[in-house]
C-alpha positions in Angstrom: 112.4 126.2 87.7 109.2 127.6 89.2 108.5 128.3 92.8 106.4 125.4 93.3 108.7 122.9 92.1 111.2 124.4 94.2 109.1 124.7 97.2 108.2 120.7 96.9 111.9 120.0 96.6 113.0 121.9 99.5 110.1 120.4 101.4 111.6 116.7 100.6 115.0 117.7 101.5 114.3 119.8 104.6 112.2 117.0 106.2 114.8 114.7 107.6 113.0 114.4 111.0 110.6 111.8 109.9 113.4 109.0 110.3 113.7 109.9 114.0 113.5 106.7 116.1 111.0 107.6 118.5 108.3 108.1 115.8 105.9 105.3 115.2 105.5 103.8 111.7 102.1 105.6 111.5 103.7 109.0 112.2 106.4 108.4 109.6 103.9 107.2 106.9 101.7 110.4 107.3 104.8 112.7 107.1 105.9 110.8 103.9 102.3 110.9 102.7 102.3 115.0 103.2 105.6 115.0 101.4 104.5 112.8 98.5 101.3 114.8 98.1 103.2 118.0 97.8 105.9 116.6 95.4 103.2 115.0 93.3 100.9 118.0 93.1 103.8 120.0 91.9 105.1 117.5 89.4 101.5 116.8 87.8 100.1 120.1 87.9 96.7 118.6 88.6 93.8 120.9 88.0 91.3 121.4 90.9 88.9 118.6 89.1 91.7 116.1 88.4 92.9 116.4 91.9 89.6 115.9 93.5 89.3 112.7 91.6 93.0 111.5 91.7 93.6 111.6 95.2 91.1 109.3 96.4 92.1 106.8 94.1 95.7 107.2 94.7 95.4 107.1 98.4 93.3 103.8 98.3 96.2 102.4 95.9 99.1 103.5 98.0 97.3 102.2 101.2 96.8 98.7 99.5 100.3 98.7 98.3 101.9 99.6 101.6 100.0 97.0 103.3 101.0 94.1 100.8 104.8 95.4 101.1 104.8 95.8 104.7 102.9 92.8 105.9 103.8 90.3 103.4 107.2 91.4 102.1 108.4 92.3 105.4 107.7 88.8 106.6 109.5 87.2 103.8 112.6 89.5 104.5 112.6 88.5 108.3 112.5 84.9 107.0 115.2 85.5 104.4 117.4 87.0 107.2 117.0 84.8 110.3 119.3 82.3 109.1 116.8 79.5 108.4 117.5 79.7 104.5 120.1 77.2 104.7 117.9 74.7 106.4 115.0 74.9 103.9 114.3 71.9 102.2 114.0 72.1 98.5 110.2 71.8 98.7 109.9 74.4 101.5 112.1 76.8 99.3 109.8 76.0 96.3 107.0 76.9 98.5 108.5 80.1 99.9 109.4 81.1 96.2 106.0 80.8 95.2 104.7 82.8 98.2 107.0 85.8 97.0 106.1 85.6 93.5 102.2 85.4 94.4 102.8 88.5 96.3 104.8 90.2 93.6 101.9 89.2 91.1 99.5 90.8 93.7 101.4 94.0 93.6 101.4 94.1 89.9 97.7 93.5 89.5 97.1 96.5 92.1 99.2 98.7 90.1 97.4 97.5 86.7 93.9 98.2 88.5 95.1 101.6 89.9 96.4 102.4 86.1 93.0 101.4 84.7 91.0 103.4 87.2 93.2 106.7 86.9 92.9 106.6 83.1 89.4 107.9 83.5 90.7 110.9 85.6 93.9 111.9 84.2 95.5 111.9 80.6 98.1 109.3 79.7 100.9 112.0 79.9 99.9 112.8 83.5 99.9 109.1 84.2 103.5 108.8 82.8 104.5 111.9 84.7 103.0 110.1 87.9 105.2 107.0 87.3 108.4 109.4 87.0 107.2 111.4 90.1 107.0 108.4 92.0 110.4 107.1 91.0 112.0 110.8 91.6 110.3 110.8 95.1 111.4 107.5 96.2 115.0 108.0 95.1 114.8 111.3 97.0 113.7 109.7 99.9 116.3 107.0 99.9 119.0 109.7 99.5 117.7 111.5 102.4 117.7 108.3 104.3 121.1 107.4 103.2 122.4 110.8 104.2 120.8 110.8 107.7 122.5 107.7 108.0 125.9 108.8 107.3 125.4 111.7 109.5 125.1 109.6 112.6 
């Protein structure tokens, strides 16, 4: 395992502090972004030219995805957990389901557009590595969150 890979994994594992309760969502998001950049840089082995073109595309995509997930999906989850689901009429439930599906389609379209844009910057092999790196990063982040919750 090379030193860059070891360093990025260490950064992810050591940075438990971003789940502190007194931090704002923006601060947490920024810390996660820094960890993600380090992790992806190592995993994708981007050249300087690739990185220069890739990061603006990825950051725009990531910000748009975050907004969709945290604005719309959070509202959906709140509604699902507030006890009102049992009181929905079939028509209201159908409309709610349509809203969820529309948001999922927006997320898919956003991902598809990003993939099309990044094809001009990265070879297909690195795009596939990016998908894997995203999954690996999210899995490590979730594991770190779970470990922090268990320690409390």
